[in-house]
C-alpha positions in Angstrom: 121.8 156.1 186.6 120.0 158.3 189.1 123.1 159.3 191.2 126.3 159.5 189.1 129.2 158.1 191.1 132.7 159.3 190.2 135.9 157.3 190.4 137.2 159.7 192.9 134.1 159.1 195.1 135.0 155.4 195.2 138.8 155.3 195.2 139.0 157.3 198.4 136.9 154.7 200.1 139.0 151.7 199.0 141.5 150.9 201.7 143.9 148.1 202.4 143.3 145.8 205.4 144.9 142.4 205.8 146.6 142.9 202.5 143.3 143.2 200.7 141.7 146.2 199.0 138.3 146.6 200.7 135.4 149.0 201.2 133.9 149.2 204.7 130.2 148.7 205.3 129.6 152.4 206.1 131.3 153.5 202.9 129.5 150.9 200.9 126.2 152.1 202.4 127.0 155.6 201.3 127.8 154.6 197.8 124.7 152.5 197.5 122.5 155.1 199.1 121.3 153.0 202.0 121.9 152.9 205.7 124.8 150.8 207.1 122.2 148.7 209.0 120.6 147.7 205.7 124.0 146.5 204.3 124.6 144.5 207.5 121.1 143.1 207.6 121.3 142.0 204.0 124.6 140.2 204.7 123.1 138.5 207.8 120.1 137.4 205.8 122.2 136.0 203.0 125.2 134.3 204.6 125.8 132.0 201.7 126.4 134.9 199.3 129.3 136.2 201.5 131.7 133.3 202.1 135.3 133.7 203.1 137.1 136.0 200.7 134.0 138.2 200.1 134.0 140.1 203.4 135.3 140.0 206.9 134.7 141.6 210.3 137.4 144.0 211.5 139.0 143.4 214.8 139.0 146.1 217.5 142.6 146.9 216.6 141.8 147.3 212.9 138.9 149.5 213.7 141.1 151.8 215.8 143.6 152.0 213.0 141.2 152.9 210.3 139.6 155.5 212.6 143.1 157.0 213.3 144.3 156.9 209.7 141.2 157.8 207.6 139.5 161.0 208.6 136.3 160.1 206.8 135.9 157.0 209.0 136.1 158.9 212.3 132.4 158.4 212.9 132.8 154.6 213.3 135.0 155.1 216.3 131.8 156.0 218.3 130.0 152.9 217.3 130.2 149.7 219.5 129.7 147.6 216.3 132.8 146.3 214.5 132.7 147.3 210.8 132.5 144.8 208.0 135.0 145.0 205.1 133.9 144.0 201.6 136.4 142.8 198.9 135.6 143.3 195.3 133.7 140.1 195.2 131.8 141.1 198.3 130.8 144.4 196.7 129.5 142.5 193.7 127.4 140.3 195.9 125.9 143.4 197.6 124.2 144.2 194.3 122.5 140.8 194.4 121.0 141.4 197.8 120.3 145.1 197.5 117.4 145.7 195.1 117.2 148.3 192.4 118.9 149.8 189.5 121.0 152.0 191.7 122.6 148.9 193.4 123.6 147.5 190.0 124.9 150.8 188.7 126.8 151.4 191.9 128.4 148.0 191.7 129.5 148.6 188.1 131.2 151.8 189.2 132.9 150.1 192.2 134.2 147.3 190.0 135.6 149.8 187.6 137.3 151.6 190.5 138.9 148.4 191.8 140.1 147.7 188.2 141.8 151.1 187.9 143.7 150.8 191.2 146.6 148.8 189.8 147.1 151.2 186.9 147.0 154.2 189.3 149.5 152.5 191.6 151.9 151.9 188.6 151.7 155.5 187.6 152.5 156.6 191.1 155.4 154.1 191.4 156.8 155.3 188.0 156.6 158.9 189.1 158.3 158.2 192.3 161.1 156.4 190.5 161.4 159.3 188.1 161.4 161.6 191.1 158.7 163.6 189.3 157.5 165.4 192.5 155.3 167.9 190.6 153.3 165.2 188.8 153.1 163.1 192.0 151.7 166.2 193.8 149.0 166.4 191.2 148.1 162.7 191.6 148.1 163.1 195.4 145.8 166.0 195.2 143.3 163.9 193.2 143.5 160.8 195.3 144.4 159.9 198.9 147.7 158.0 199.0 147.0 156.5 202.5 145.2 153.5 201.1 148.2 152.8 198.9 150.5 152.9 201.9 152.8 155.5 200.2 152.3 158.4 202.5 
């Protein structure tokens, strides 16, 4: 793998929209090492690979909310284009339309991050129930809690 992607690089980009864990096109582009336009062009050129449940276009209101709530997404507030949100299945499909070993390796890491989310959520819930504020502070320092809706 040419660029090693850490779990923390990915989990901070997974957010919840419409009750689904997703990665926005701009964040996916950063992880895959391509421009956002390349992601969107690949989706446009391969519509059968991205049916309902694989990705969706944010509304103006959703775009405003993510810009307001996620500092790393402030830049999309200046774009007239609505971002696309990719579910786990959509991220997997990106590897089939983006060429190269980096796309495959990145997708493997994204899938691993999506798989670790429920475990991380359970640890946080348990620590909240135990009122273990010190341990929770450590977890929060390692990962944004905004995408979990626990802030």
